[in-house]
C-alpha positions as CSV (number, residue, x, y, z in Angstrom):
1,M,62.5,14.5,24.2
2,K,63.5,16.6,27.2
3,N,60.9,19.1,28.5
4,T,63.3,22.0,28.2
5,D,64.3,21.0,24.6
6,L,60.6,21.0,23.7
7,E,60.2,24.4,25.2
8,L,63.1,25.8,23.1
9,I,61.7,24.3,19.9
10,I,58.3,25.8,20.4
11,N,59.7,29.1,21.6
12,E,61.7,29.4,18.4
13,K,58.9,28.2,16.1
14,L,56.5,30.8,17.6
15,S,59.1,33.6,17.8
16,I,58.0,34.3,21.4
17,E,60.7,37.0,21.8
18,N,58.5,39.2,19.6
19,F,55.7,39.4,22.0
20,H,55.0,41.3,25.2
21,D,52.3,39.1,26.6
22,Y,49.8,39.1,29.5
23,A,51.1,35.8,30.8
24,P,54.4,33.9,30.5
25,N,54.9,32.0,27.3
26,G,56.7,28.7,27.5
27,L,57.0,26.0,30.2
28,Q,54.9,27.4,33.0
29,V,54.8,24.4,35.3
30,E,57.7,21.9,35.2
31,G,56.8,18.2,35.4
32,R,58.7,15.0,34.4
33,P,61.9,15.7,32.5
34,H,61.1,13.5,29.4
35,I,58.1,14.0,27.1
36,Q,56.5,11.4,24.8
37,K,52.8,12.2,24.9
38,I,51.3,15.7,24.7
39,V,47.7,16.7,25.2
40,T,46.6,20.1,23.6
41,G,43.7,22.4,24.4
42,V,42.6,26.0,24.5
43,T,42.6,26.5,28.2
44,A,44.4,24.6,31.0
45,C,41.0,23.9,32.7
46,Q,40.5,21.0,35.2
47,A,38.7,18.9,32.6
48,L,41.7,19.1,30.2
49,L,44.2,18.3,33.0
50,D,42.1,15.3,34.1
51,E,42.0,14.0,30.6
52,A,45.8,14.4,30.3
53,V,46.1,12.3,33.5
54,R,43.7,9.7,32.1
55,L,45.7,9.5,28.9
56,N,49.0,9.3,30.8
57,A,50.3,12.4,29.1
58,D,53.6,13.9,29.9
59,A,52.7,17.5,29.0
60,V,49.8,19.8,28.3
61,L,50.1,22.5,25.7
62,V,47.5,25.3,25.7
63,H,46.7,28.8,24.4
64,H,45.5,30.0,27.8
65,G,47.9,28.9,30.6
66,Y,48.4,30.4,34.0
67,F,50.0,33.3,35.9
68,W,48.3,36.2,34.1
69,K,49.2,39.7,34.9
70,N,47.0,41.3,37.6
71,E,45.8,37.8,38.6
72,P,45.7,37.1,42.3
73,V,48.9,35.5,43.4
74,V,47.5,33.4,46.2
75,I,47.1,29.6,45.5
76,R,43.5,28.8,46.5
77,S,40.4,27.0,45.3
78,M,40.4,26.4,41.5
79,K,44.0,27.5,41.0
80,R,45.1,25.2,43.9
81,N,43.3,22.2,42.4
82,R,44.7,22.7,38.9
83,L,48.3,23.1,40.2
84,K,47.8,20.1,42.5
85,T,46.8,18.0,39.5
86,L,49.8,19.1,37.5
87,L,52.3,18.7,40.3
88,C,51.0,15.4,41.8
89,N,51.0,13.8,38.3
90,D,54.3,15.3,37.2
91,L,52.7,17.0,34.2
92,N,54.5,19.8,32.3
93,L,52.3,22.8,31.4
94,Y,53.2,24.9,28.3
95,G,51.2,28.0,27.6
96,Y,51.5,30.3,24.5
97,H,49.0,33.1,24.3
98,L,49.8,36.0,21.8
99,P,52.3,33.9,19.8
100,L,49.4,31.4,19.0
101,D,47.1,34.3,18.2
102,A,49.5,35.7,15.7
103,H,51.3,32.8,14.0
104,P,50.4,32.7,10.3
105,I,50.4,28.9,10.1
106,L,50.3,27.3,13.5
107,G,48.2,29.9,15.2
108,N,44.7,29.4,16.4
109,N,43.2,31.9,13.9
110,A,45.1,30.5,11.0
111,Q,44.1,27.0,11.8
112,L,40.4,28.0,12.3
113,A,40.4,29.8,9.0
114,L,42.0,26.7,7.3
115,K,39.4,24.4,8.8
116,M,36.6,26.7,7.8
117,G,37.9,27.0,4.2
118,V,38.5,30.8,4.5
119,K,40.9,32.1,1.9
120,S,43.0,35.2,2.4
């Protein structure tokens, strides 16, 4: 699947147009154009990126991505290392914050409640 097609599918599924978020939702860092393997996680931390590289993933999909409002815009230290890992390995990074907080089925809270056996 094309990376931009995957973005459109997720954007529609999570209704991202309904959210005014603290960070951009969608494809945040563009990597290789075709995606077959996706690694998911909560935060795009270095350990998750390293695991994605180890697994030869094409994309990383997270709840906490990058480029938050009021975050320093300079690329140094931790941010530099993470972006370098993504760019040097041609990895796509997708981040969805508030849409994953709110989605009644696919959202983090909904899935946690399901796993814990919580009934509404």
